[in-house]
NUSENU-568982 format. One record per residue (C-alpha): residue number from 1; residue in three letters; x, y, z. Coordinates in Angstrom, 3 decimals, always signed. Layout:
+-----+--------+----------+----------+----------+
| num | residu |     east |    north |       up |
+-----+--------+----------+----------+----------+
| NUM |    ALA |        X |        Y |        Z |
...
+-----+--------+----------+----------+----------+
This chain:
+-----+--------+----------+----------+----------+
| num | residu |     east |    north |       up |
+-----+--------+----------+----------+----------+
|   1 |    MET |   +0.000 |   +0.000 |   +0.000 |
|   2 |    TRP |   +2.725 |   +2.480 |   +0.950 |
|   3 |    SER |   +4.569 |   +1.953 |   -2.333 |
|   4 |    LYS |   +1.441 |   +3.213 |   -4.147 |
|   5 |    VAL |   +1.309 |   +6.263 |   -1.889 |
|   6 |    ILE |   +4.966 |   +6.999 |   -2.713 |
|   7 |    SER |   +4.215 |   +6.592 |   -6.439 |
|   8 |    TYR |   +1.298 |   +9.020 |   -6.133 |
|   9 |    LEU |   +3.438 |  +11.624 |   -4.360 |
|  10 |    GLU |   +6.097 |  +11.350 |   -7.082 |
|  11 |    THR |   +3.889 |  +11.191 |  -10.201 |
|  12 |    GLY |   +0.442 |  +12.388 |   -9.134 |
|  13 |    ASN |   -1.099 |   +9.208 |  -10.627 |
|  14 |    ASP |   -3.954 |   +8.105 |   -8.330 |
|  15 |    LEU |   -5.439 |   +5.314 |  -10.491 |
|  16 |    ASP |   -4.329 |   +2.495 |   -8.176 |
|  17 |    LEU |   -4.206 |   +4.577 |   -5.019 |
|  18 |    PRO |   -5.932 |   +2.869 |   -2.073 |
|  19 |    HIS |   -8.046 |   +4.843 |   +0.344 |
|  20 |    VAL |   -5.709 |   +6.485 |   +2.857 |
|  21 |    PRO |   -7.106 |   +8.932 |   +5.441 |
|  22 |    SER |   -5.504 |  +12.394 |   +5.439 |
|  23 |    LEU |   -3.493 |  +11.690 |   +2.310 |
|  24 |    SER |   -2.381 |  +15.317 |   +2.075 |
|  25 |    HIS |   -0.380 |  +14.887 |   +5.305 |
|  26 |    TYR |   +2.103 |  +12.461 |   +3.706 |
|  27 |    VAL |   +5.400 |  +13.818 |   +2.367 |
|  28 |    LEU |   +8.594 |  +12.405 |   +0.898 |
|  29 |    GLN |  +11.965 |  +13.393 |   +2.291 |
|  30 |    ASN |  +15.046 |  +11.777 |   +0.733 |
|  31 |    ASP |  +12.821 |   +9.026 |   -0.695 |
|  32 |    ILE |  +11.530 |   +8.235 |   +2.799 |
|  33 |    LEU |   +7.798 |   +8.508 |   +3.526 |
|  34 |    TYR |   +6.702 |  +10.601 |   +6.500 |
|  35 |    LYS |   +3.389 |  +11.782 |   +7.855 |
|  36 |    ALA |   +3.217 |  +15.398 |   +9.020 |
|  37 |    THR |   +0.764 |  +15.692 |  +11.883 |
|  38 |    THR |   +0.009 |  +17.609 |  +15.060 |
|  39 |    LEU |   -0.412 |  +15.385 |  +18.116 |
|  40 |    THR |   -3.717 |  +15.805 |  +19.954 |
|  41 |    GLY |   -3.356 |  +13.392 |  +22.850 |
|  42 |    LYS |   -4.049 |  +14.574 |  +26.402 |
|  43 |    TYR |   -0.439 |  +14.200 |  +27.517 |
|  44 |    GLU |   +1.242 |  +14.693 |  +24.119 |
|  45 |    PRO |   +3.084 |  +17.862 |  +23.001 |
|  46 |    SER |   +0.959 |  +20.124 |  +20.777 |
|  47 |    ARG |   +3.436 |  +20.628 |  +17.958 |
|  48 |    LEU |   +3.929 |  +19.583 |  +14.364 |
|  49 |    ILE |   +6.031 |  +16.453 |  +13.962 |
|  50 |    HIS |   +7.045 |  +14.203 |  +11.066 |
|  51 |    GLN |   +6.300 |  +10.526 |  +11.782 |
|  52 |    LEU |   +8.276 |   +7.886 |   +9.935 |
|  53 |    VAL |   +5.750 |   +5.599 |   +8.189 |
|  54 |    ILE |   +6.326 |   +1.952 |   +9.137 |
|  55 |    PRO |   +5.229 |   -0.989 |   +6.952 |
|  56 |    GLN |   +3.231 |   -3.647 |   +8.774 |
|  57 |    THR |   +5.935 |   -6.287 |   +8.318 |
|  58 |    LEU |   +8.377 |   -4.243 |  +10.427 |
|  59 |    VAL |   +5.970 |   -3.336 |  +13.222 |
|  60 |    PRO |   +7.136 |   -6.177 |  +15.571 |
|  61 |    SER |  +10.731 |   -4.949 |  +15.358 |
|  62 |    VAL |   +9.693 |   -1.355 |  +16.013 |
|  63 |    LEU |   +7.581 |   -2.358 |  +19.011 |
|  64 |    LYS |  +10.478 |   -4.266 |  +20.492 |
|  65 |    LEU |  +12.811 |   -1.293 |  +20.020 |
|  66 |    ILE |  +10.523 |   +1.355 |  +21.511 |
|  67 |    ARG |   +9.250 |   -0.758 |  +24.416 |
|  68 |    ASP |  +11.130 |   -3.967 |  +25.249 |
|  69 |    THR |  +14.735 |   -2.763 |  +25.341 |
|  70 |    SER |  +16.478 |   -1.757 |  +28.571 |
|  71 |    HIS |  +16.207 |   +1.974 |  +27.861 |
|  72 |    ALA |  +12.435 |   +1.701 |  +27.245 |
|  73 |    SER |  +11.578 |   -0.234 |  +30.448 |
|  74 |    HIS |   +8.205 |   -1.669 |  +29.387 |
|  75 |    PRO |   +5.843 |   +1.333 |  +29.690 |
|  76 |    GLY |   +2.053 |   +0.927 |  +29.737 |
|  77 |    LYS |   -0.289 |   +1.017 |  +26.768 |
|  78 |    GLU |   -0.972 |   +4.769 |  +26.664 |
|  79 |    LYS |   +2.651 |   +5.744 |  +27.305 |
|  80 |    THR |   +3.874 |   +3.334 |  +24.638 |
|  81 |    LEU |   +1.371 |   +4.747 |  +22.140 |
|  82 |    SER |   +2.395 |   +8.328 |  +22.925 |
|  83 |    GLN |   +6.082 |   +7.442 |  +22.658 |
|  84 |    ALA |   +5.545 |   +5.670 |  +19.342 |
|  85 |    ARG |   +3.528 |   +8.567 |  +17.895 |
|  86 |    LEU |   +6.435 |  +10.928 |  +18.496 |
|  87 |    LYS |   +8.476 |   +9.166 |  +15.794 |
|  88 |    TYR |   +6.480 |   +6.550 |  +13.922 |
|  89 |    PHE |   +3.144 |   +5.923 |  +12.229 |
|  90 |    TRP |   +1.264 |   +2.889 |  +10.947 |
|  91 |    LEU |   -2.451 |   +2.347 |  +10.478 |
|  92 |    THR |   -3.153 |   -0.039 |  +13.391 |
|  93 |    MET |   -0.918 |   +1.494 |  +16.050 |
|  94 |    ARG |   -3.246 |   +1.262 |  +19.053 |
|  95 |    ARG |   -4.414 |   -2.272 |  +18.286 |
|  96 |    ASP |   -0.917 |   -3.617 |  +17.684 |
|  97 |    ILE |   +0.516 |   -1.923 |  +20.784 |
|  98 |    ASN |   -2.313 |   -3.282 |  +22.961 |
|  99 |    ASN |   -1.812 |   -6.809 |  +21.584 |
| 100 |    HIS |   +1.946 |   -6.606 |  +22.085 |
| 101 |    ILE |   +1.603 |   -5.556 |  +25.729 |
| 102 |    ASP |   -1.112 |   -8.158 |  +26.445 |
| 103 |    LEU |   +1.317 |  -10.859 |  +25.279 |
| 104 |    CYS |   +4.356 |   -9.588 |  +27.213 |
| 105 |    HIS |   +5.664 |  -12.103 |  +29.781 |
| 106 |    THR |   +7.747 |   -9.471 |  +31.576 |
| 107 |    CYS |   +4.743 |   -7.219 |  +32.193 |
| 108 |    ALA |   +2.625 |  -10.189 |  +33.302 |
| 109 |    ARG |   +5.237 |  -11.094 |  +35.943 |
| 110 |    THR |   +6.050 |   -7.600 |  +37.207 |
| 111 |    LYS |   +2.971 |   -5.392 |  +36.721 |
| 112 |    GLY |   -0.727 |   -5.327 |  +37.392 |
| 113 |    ASN |   -2.842 |   -6.325 |  +40.361 |
| 114 |    ILE |   -5.068 |   -9.207 |  +41.301 |
| 115 |    HIS |   -8.835 |   -8.836 |  +41.197 |
| 116 |    PRO |  -10.931 |   -7.951 |  +44.289 |
| 117 |    HIS |  -11.332 |  -10.961 |  +46.561 |
| 118 |    VAL |  -13.976 |  -13.533 |  +45.724 |
| 119 |    PRO |  -16.975 |  -14.156 |  +48.044 |
| 120 |    ILE |  -15.883 |  -15.985 |  +51.157 |
| 121 |    LEU |  -17.199 |  -19.467 |  +51.850 |
| 122 |    SER |  -18.573 |  -20.354 |  +55.280 |
| 123 |    TYR |  -18.462 |  -23.352 |  +57.559 |
| 124 |    PRO |  -21.755 |  -25.073 |  +58.474 |
| 125 |    VAL |  -23.245 |  -24.205 |  +61.833 |
| 126 |    PRO |  -22.358 |  -27.137 |  +64.149 |
| 127 |    SER |  -25.242 |  -29.074 |  +65.614 |
| 128 |    SER |  -23.429 |  -30.073 |  +68.825 |
| 129 |    PRO |  -20.082 |  -29.629 |  +70.648 |
| 130 |    TRP |  -17.143 |  -31.238 |  +68.805 |
| 131 |    ASP |  -19.282 |  -31.593 |  +65.636 |
| 132 |    VAL |  -16.823 |  -29.379 |  +63.695 |
| 133 |    ILE |  -13.170 |  -29.161 |  +64.751 |
| 134 |    ALA |  -10.595 |  -26.779 |  +63.249 |
| 135 |    ILE |   -6.900 |  -27.331 |  +63.964 |
| 136 |    ASP |   -3.814 |  -25.256 |  +63.276 |
| 137 |    VAL |   -0.197 |  -25.371 |  +64.478 |
| 138 |    LEU |   +1.423 |  -22.231 |  +65.808 |
| 139 |    LYS |   +5.064 |  -21.575 |  +65.001 |
| 140 |    LEU |   +6.511 |  -21.182 |  +68.478 |
| 141 |    PRO |  +10.098 |  -21.515 |  +69.737 |
| 142 |    LEU |  +11.409 |  -25.032 |  +70.210 |
| 143 |    THR |  +10.749 |  -26.215 |  +73.760 |
| 144 |    GLU |  +13.249 |  -27.951 |  +75.997 |
| 145 |    ARG |  +11.415 |  -31.275 |  +75.607 |
| 146 |    GLU |  +11.892 |  -31.253 |  +71.793 |
| 147 |    PHE |   +9.062 |  -33.464 |  +70.532 |
| 148 |    ASN |  +10.340 |  -32.965 |  +66.926 |
| 149 |    ILE |   +6.887 |  -32.022 |  +65.651 |
| 150 |    LYS |   +6.892 |  -31.022 |  +61.982 |
| 151 |    LYS |   +4.471 |  -28.444 |  +60.613 |
| 152 |    ALA |   +2.384 |  -29.261 |  +57.531 |
| 153 |    ASN |   +0.822 |  -26.469 |  +55.457 |
| 154 |    VAL |   -2.314 |  -26.453 |  +53.335 |
| 155 |    LEU |   -2.590 |  -23.457 |  +50.982 |
| 156 |    PRO |   +0.120 |  -21.412 |  +52.739 |
| 157 |    TYR |   -0.251 |  -17.637 |  +53.062 |
| 158 |    ARG |   -4.023 |  -18.017 |  +53.074 |
| 159 |    PRO |   -5.036 |  -17.454 |  +56.741 |
| 160 |    SER |   -8.679 |  -17.096 |  +55.728 |
| 161 |    ALA |   -8.671 |  -20.726 |  +54.581 |
| 162 |    ASN |   -8.473 |  -21.707 |  +58.266 |
| 163 |    GLY |  -10.148 |  -18.624 |  +59.673 |
| 164 |    LEU |  -11.793 |  -20.449 |  +62.584 |
| 165 |    VAL |   -8.379 |  -21.048 |  +64.122 |
| 166 |    GLU |   -6.344 |  -18.082 |  +62.879 |
| 167 |    ARG |   -8.423 |  -15.557 |  +64.795 |
| 168 |    HIS |   -8.047 |  -17.606 |  +67.972 |
| 169 |    ASN |   -4.305 |  -17.952 |  +67.418 |
| 170 |    ARG |   -3.939 |  -14.219 |  +67.915 |
| 171 |    LYS |   -5.604 |  -14.480 |  +71.312 |
| 172 |    ILE |   -3.364 |  -17.407 |  +72.287 |
| 173 |    LEU |   -0.187 |  -15.556 |  +71.320 |
| 174 |    ASN |   -1.234 |  -12.354 |  +73.081 |
| 175 |    THR |   -2.023 |  -14.287 |  +76.264 |
| 176 |    LEU |   +1.242 |  -16.270 |  +76.123 |
| 177 |    ARG |   +3.177 |  -13.091 |  +75.471 |
| 178 |    SER |   +1.842 |  -11.559 |  +78.670 |
| 179 |    LEU |   +2.679 |  -14.640 |  +80.788 |
| 180 |    VAL |   +5.944 |  -16.044 |  +79.415 |
| 181 |    PRO |   +9.176 |  -14.589 |  +80.865 |
| 182 |    ASP |  +12.070 |  -13.417 |  +78.737 |
| 183 |    THR |  +13.422 |  -16.987 |  +78.451 |
| 184 |    ASN |  +10.571 |  -18.016 |  +76.174 |
| 185 |    THR |  +11.568 |  -21.684 |  +75.885 |
| 186 |    LEU |   +9.261 |  -22.372 |  +78.844 |
| 187 |    TRP |   +6.094 |  -21.239 |  +77.077 |
| 188 |    ASP |   +4.630 |  -24.781 |  +77.107 |
| 189 |    THR |   +4.415 |  -24.768 |  +80.925 |
| 190 |    TYR |   +1.908 |  -21.907 |  +80.715 |
| 191 |    THR |   -0.539 |  -23.544 |  +78.311 |
| 192 |    PRO |   -2.918 |  -24.780 |  +81.083 |
| 193 |    GLN |   -3.334 |  -21.207 |  +82.357 |
| 194 |    VAL |   -3.877 |  -19.906 |  +78.829 |
| 195 |    MET |   -6.465 |  -22.582 |  +78.109 |
| 196 |    ALA |   -8.300 |  -21.844 |  +81.362 |
| 197 |    SER |   -8.331 |  -18.130 |  +80.592 |
| 198 |    LEU |   -9.665 |  -18.456 |  +77.051 |
| 199 |    ASN |  -12.240 |  -21.115 |  +77.918 |
| 200 |    SER |  -13.710 |  -18.883 |  +80.625 |
| 201 |    THR |  -13.863 |  -15.779 |  +78.404 |
| 202 |    ILE |  -17.036 |  -14.868 |  +76.522 |
| 203 |    ASN |  -16.761 |  -15.583 |  +72.788 |
| 204 |    LYS |  -18.211 |  -12.848 |  +70.565 |
| 205 |    SER |  -19.707 |  -15.224 |  +67.999 |
| 206 |    ILE |  -21.603 |  -17.383 |  +70.481 |
| 207 |    SER |  -22.170 |  -14.803 |  +73.263 |
| 208 |    GLU |  -21.101 |  -17.375 |  +75.872 |
| 209 |    THR |  -17.968 |  -18.918 |  +77.344 |
| 210 |    PRO |  -16.716 |  -22.209 |  +75.818 |
| 211 |    HIS |  -16.703 |  -23.801 |  +79.276 |
| 212 |    TYR |  -20.385 |  -23.015 |  +79.864 |
| 213 |    ILE |  -21.366 |  -24.574 |  +76.521 |
| 214 |    LEU |  -19.603 |  -27.837 |  +77.312 |
| 215 |    PHE |  -20.463 |  -28.185 |  +80.995 |
| 216 |    ALA |  -23.618 |  -26.040 |  +81.427 |
| 217 |    GLN |  -21.970 |  -24.055 |  +84.183 |
| 218 |    ASP |  -19.361 |  -21.375 |  +84.515 |
| 219 |    LYS |  -15.804 |  -22.401 |  +85.189 |
| 220 |    ARG |  -14.743 |  -22.242 |  +88.803 |
| 221 |    LEU |  -11.468 |  -20.380 |  +89.002 |
| 222 |    PRO |   -9.059 |  -20.740 |  +91.954 |
| 223 |    TYR |  -10.040 |  -17.478 |  +93.644 |
| 224 |    GLU |  -13.730 |  -18.508 |  +93.610 |
| 225 |    LEU |  -13.327 |  -21.687 |  +95.668 |
| 226 |    LEU |  -13.758 |  -19.840 |  +98.962 |
| 227 |    THR |  -16.315 |  -17.230 |  +97.902 |
| 228 |    LYS |  -18.714 |  -19.003 |  +95.512 |
| 229 |    LYS |  -21.949 |  -20.414 |  +96.925 |
| 230 |    PRO |  -22.237 |  -24.214 |  +96.926 |
| 231 |    ASN |  -24.232 |  -25.818 |  +94.111 |
| 232 |    PRO |  -27.721 |  -27.146 |  +94.938 |
| 233 |    VAL |  -27.957 |  -30.832 |  +95.860 |
| 234 |    TYR |  -29.874 |  -33.064 |  +93.419 |
| 235 |    ASN |  -30.786 |  -36.703 |  +93.486 |
| 236 |    MET |  -29.472 |  -38.617 |  +90.483 |
| 237 |    ASP |  -32.705 |  -38.550 |  +88.423 |
| 238 |    ASP |  -33.256 |  -34.832 |  +88.904 |
| 239 |    PHE |  -29.614 |  -34.109 |  +88.080 |
| 240 |    VAL |  -29.777 |  -35.937 |  +84.718 |
| 241 |    LYS |  -33.106 |  -34.395 |  +83.675 |
| 242 |    THR |  -32.049 |  -30.906 |  +84.657 |
| 243 |    ASN |  -28.750 |  -31.114 |  +82.826 |
| 244 |    VAL |  -30.323 |  -32.553 |  +79.649 |
| 245 |    HIS |  -32.845 |  -29.723 |  +79.570 |
| 246 |    THR |  -30.129 |  -27.147 |  +80.259 |
| 247 |    PHE |  -27.882 |  -28.501 |  +77.504 |
| 248 |    GLN |  -30.762 |  -28.446 |  +74.995 |
| 249 |    GLN |  -31.436 |  -24.810 |  +75.748 |
| 250 |    ILE |  -27.751 |  -23.914 |  +75.535 |
| 251 |    HIS |  -27.279 |  -25.687 |  +72.194 |
| 252 |    GLN |  -30.345 |  -24.014 |  +70.651 |
| 253 |    GLN |  -29.167 |  -20.621 |  +71.830 |
| 254 |    ILE |  -25.635 |  -21.167 |  +70.551 |
| 255 |    GLN |  -26.835 |  -22.388 |  +67.125 |
| 256 |    HIS |  -28.941 |  -19.246 |  +66.800 |
| 257 |    SER |  -26.016 |  -17.017 |  +67.819 |
| 258 |    LEU |  -23.651 |  -18.767 |  +65.395 |
| 259 |    ALA |  -26.139 |  -18.407 |  +62.533 |
| 260 |    LEU |  -26.433 |  -14.650 |  +63.191 |
| 261 |    SER |  -22.661 |  -14.283 |  +63.499 |
| 262 |    LYS |  -22.160 |  -16.221 |  +60.262 |
| 263 |    ALA |  -24.620 |  -13.990 |  +58.394 |
| 264 |    ASP |  -22.939 |  -10.806 |  +59.679 |
| 265 |    MET |  -19.489 |  -12.105 |  +58.717 |
| 266 |    LEU |  -20.582 |  -13.026 |  +55.181 |
| 267 |    LEU |  -22.326 |   -9.670 |  +54.686 |
| 268 |    TYR |  -19.279 |   -7.715 |  +55.849 |
| 269 |    HIS |  -16.758 |   -9.677 |  +53.771 |
| 270 |    ASN |  -18.770 |  -10.111 |  +50.579 |
| 271 |    LYS |  -19.922 |   -6.517 |  +50.172 |
| 272 |    SER |  -16.642 |   -5.768 |  +48.364 |
| 273 |    ALA |  -16.196 |   -9.205 |  +46.738 |
| 274 |    SER |  -16.053 |   -9.860 |  +42.986 |
| 275 |    ASN |  -17.547 |  -12.678 |  +40.938 |
| 276 |    PHE |  -14.147 |  -13.750 |  +39.637 |
| 277 |    SER |  -13.996 |  -17.255 |  +38.195 |
| 278 |    LEU |  -11.688 |  -19.336 |  +36.035 |
| 279 |    ASP |  -12.335 |  -22.015 |  +33.445 |
| 280 |    ILE |  -10.307 |  -25.098 |  +32.640 |
| 281 |    GLY |   -7.538 |  -24.086 |  +30.226 |
| 282 |    ASP |   -7.267 |  -20.425 |  +31.344 |
| 283 |    ILE |   -3.761 |  -18.984 |  +31.627 |
| 284 |    VAL |   -2.946 |  -17.288 |  +34.943 |
| 285 |    TYR |   -0.096 |  -15.824 |  +36.951 |
| 286 |    SER |   +0.137 |  -16.376 |  +40.717 |
| 287 |    LEU |   +0.907 |  -13.660 |  +43.249 |
| 288 |    VAL |   +4.338 |  -14.093 |  +44.863 |
| 289 |    GLU |   +3.571 |  -14.147 |  +48.594 |
| 290 |    VAL |   +7.175 |  -14.130 |  +49.894 |
| 291 |    LYS |   +9.669 |  -11.738 |  +48.302 |
| 292 |    HIS |  +13.366 |  -11.595 |  +49.104 |
| 293 |    SER |  +13.853 |   -8.187 |  +47.496 |
| 294 |    LYS |  +11.679 |   -5.223 |  +46.549 |
| 295 |    LEU |  +12.775 |   -5.812 |  +42.964 |
| 296 |    ASP |  +11.447 |   -9.369 |  +42.840 |
| 297 |    PRO |   +8.600 |   -9.980 |  +40.349 |
| 298 |    LYS |   +5.076 |   -9.550 |  +41.719 |
| 299 |    PHE |   +3.759 |  -12.635 |  +39.938 |
| 300 |    ASP |   +4.967 |  -16.122 |  +39.061 |
| 301 |    GLY |   +3.975 |  -18.101 |  +35.973 |
| 302 |    PRO |   +2.542 |  -18.761 |  +33.553 |
| 303 |    PHE |   +0.219 |  -21.548 |  +34.770 |
| 304 |    ARG |   -2.679 |  -23.323 |  +33.088 |
| 305 |    VAL |   -5.844 |  -24.135 |  +35.075 |
| 306 |    ILE |   -6.319 |  -27.912 |  +34.833 |
| 307 |    ALA |   -9.008 |  -28.578 |  +37.469 |
| 308 |    LYS |  -11.401 |  -26.885 |  +39.864 |
| 309 |    GLU |  -11.221 |  -28.026 |  +43.458 |
| 310 |    HIS |  -13.479 |  -27.557 |  +46.462 |
| 311 |    GLY |  -14.364 |  -23.989 |  +47.378 |
| 312 |    ASN |  -12.307 |  -21.219 |  +45.756 |
| 313 |    LYS |   -9.284 |  -23.392 |  +44.940 |
| 314 |    VAL |   -8.011 |  -24.504 |  +41.527 |
| 315 |    LYS |   -5.277 |  -26.896 |  +40.436 |
| 316 |    LEU |   -2.587 |  -25.361 |  +38.219 |
| 317 |    LEU |   +0.040 |  -26.721 |  +35.838 |
| 318 |    ARG |   +3.263 |  -24.722 |  +35.548 |
| 319 |    LEU |   +4.022 |  -24.473 |  +31.837 |
| 320 |    LYS |   +7.794 |  -24.269 |  +32.305 |
| 321 |    ASN |   +8.386 |  -27.611 |  +34.021 |
| 322 |    HIS |   +4.879 |  -29.184 |  +34.059 |
| 323 |    THR |   +4.625 |  -29.397 |  +37.848 |
| 324 |    GLU |   +1.234 |  -29.149 |  +39.545 |
| 325 |    THR |   +0.196 |  -26.918 |  +42.430 |
| 326 |    THR |   -2.985 |  -25.694 |  +44.102 |
| 327 |    ALA |   -3.860 |  -22.015 |  +44.559 |
| 328 |    HIS |   -6.684 |  -19.814 |  +45.809 |
| 329 |    LEU |   -8.575 |  -17.609 |  +43.350 |
| 330 |    ASP |   -7.652 |  -14.482 |  +45.325 |
| 331 |    SER |   -3.956 |  -14.970 |  +44.502 |
| 332 |    LEU |   -4.391 |  -15.431 |  +40.722 |
| 333 |    LYS |   -4.386 |  -13.008 |  +37.808 |
| 334 |    LYS |   -5.897 |  -14.097 |  +34.506 |
| 335 |    VAL |   -3.834 |  -13.103 |  +31.463 |
| 336 |    HIS |   -4.145 |  -13.226 |  +27.686 |
| 337 |    SER |   -4.457 |  -16.734 |  +26.265 |
| 338 |    GLY |   -1.532 |  -15.949 |  +23.970 |
| 339 |    LEU |   +0.803 |  -16.200 |  +26.978 |
| 340 |    ASP |   +0.327 |  -19.976 |  +26.836 |
| 341 |    CYS |   +4.018 |  -20.326 |  +26.042 |
| 342 |    GLU |   +6.864 |  -22.059 |  +27.854 |
| 343 |    ASP |   +9.567 |  -19.721 |  +26.536 |
| 344 |    PRO |   +9.800 |  -16.519 |  +28.647 |
| 345 |    GLN |  +11.538 |  -14.792 |  +25.759 |
| 346 |    PHE |   +8.507 |  -15.359 |  +23.549 |
| 347 |    ILE |   +8.024 |  -12.431 |  +21.153 |
| 348 |    PRO |   +4.353 |  -12.109 |  +20.087 |
| 349 |    THR |   +3.337 |  -11.408 |  +16.545 |
| 350 |    VAL |   +1.384 |   -8.318 |  +15.546 |
| 351 |    SER |   -2.025 |   -8.312 |  +13.933 |
| 352 |    GLN |   -1.981 |   -7.824 |  +10.188 |
| 353 |    PRO |   -4.452 |   -5.720 |   +8.169 |
| 354 |    PRO |   -6.877 |   -7.515 |   +5.806 |
| 355 |    HIS |   -5.452 |   -8.869 |   +2.545 |
| 356 |    SER |   -1.886 |   -8.376 |   +3.754 |
| 357 |    PRO |   +0.710 |  -10.984 |   +2.764 |
| 358 |    PRO |   +2.307 |  -12.955 |   +5.615 |
| 359 |    PRO |   +5.282 |  -11.135 |   +7.165 |
| 360 |    PRO |   +8.785 |  -12.461 |   +6.581 |
| 361 |    ALA |  +10.808 |  -13.845 |   +9.471 |
| 362 |    SER |  +12.122 |  -11.056 |  +11.708 |
| 363 |    PRO |  +15.887 |  -10.828 |  +12.403 |
| 364 |    GLU |  +17.101 |  -12.998 |  +15.262 |
| 365 |    ASN |  +19.178 |  -10.192 |  +16.778 |
| 366 |    PRO |  +17.728 |   -6.787 |  +15.866 |
| 367 |    PRO |  +20.022 |   -3.796 |  +16.595 |
| 368 |    LEU |  +19.393 |   -2.042 |  +19.919 |
| 369 |    PHE |  +18.945 |   +1.613 |  +18.966 |
| 370 |    SER |  +15.942 |   +3.886 |  +19.054 |
| 371 |    GLN |  +15.583 |   +4.453 |  +15.289 |
| 372 |    PRO |  +16.235 |   +1.627 |  +12.792 |
| 373 |    PRO |  +18.484 |   +2.287 |   +9.803 |
| 374 |    GLN |  +16.653 |   +4.094 |   +7.040 |
| 375 |    HIS |  +17.449 |   +1.546 |   +4.320 |
| 376 |    SER |  +15.226 |   -0.960 |   +6.173 |
| 377 |    TYR |  +12.285 |   +1.368 |   +5.701 |
| 378 |    ASN |  +12.432 |   +1.960 |   +1.967 |
| 379 |    LEU |   +8.711 |   +1.547 |   +1.370 |
| 380 |    ARG |   +9.059 |   +1.087 |   -2.365 |
| 381 |    SER |   +9.693 |   -2.607 |   -1.765 |
| 382 |    HIS |   +6.739 |   -3.031 |   +0.631 |
| 383 |    THR |   +3.080 |   -3.290 |   -0.208 |
+-----+--------+----------+----------+----------+
């Protein structure tokens, strides 16, 4: 197409001239085609510039030069477009720049953010004590007895996955911290006192103390032995009937309190949640939870989603070495399907206009300078 524009500018013959918007803006300088234009972008300089016209077959090389080299530093879509418009012009600039950035592995690993968190899932309201048990292991200093207990993680860096225990862990640590002396290897000798304290404290979710729920009476603490009134004396039949009735009332009250607490928790958490979901075959990057340097990439990948698991978890396949892992939806970022590539140096192709011949193979090692040599842009040989 550009060869016909050059022929028209030289001879004035417009018989075979394709439709080109703003044809009067094109000029020839030393047999090189330029477009004279005034930039109108919001953050672009308002001055007349001459843009070097680029044939579609050379667009991938130009994009790599103006964006992917060390002196360009991978700017965003609008900044890349503004930078390109300062020197170059081709018909599908915005579309090609957007496609190029969407398929950039470096940007997928180092830029962007994950979506708002997905709606939280809830545990069923237990029907009786010990019906649902949640367990976690705190990372505390090694005790003198050295039981050699090893910690096992499920979905690490996701405290909400075991939220029933994580919130209680904070109370345990705060209580231990106030009791344990400076030589903290003796923390295990204080666990009975910590357990007694927490079990006799009113729980916000159930509006009762754990001890009262299990035993239908408040815990007798050491200082109460001399001051508390003695319990009434029952015969055996009355004692059993009274306790059964008391337990039934307690369990009904606690189930009601837990249901209300569960509804409040879901309402509070899910008011800012998103309906993010993934399908089998989607390409994602995973948030790096532990960084050793502020310059470490924000995301790791690419991964392919190979299965959906219970709740908000999915099974992933790392494309580089084909290892499998499990991740939570809140730590994943969905990317362009074109990033389904094992080679991190993958250079994406650029969209071609209709009826354009296939582009020739690009050079393996293009020169690293801001403006390519002019002989590569002699548009007489390009259609």
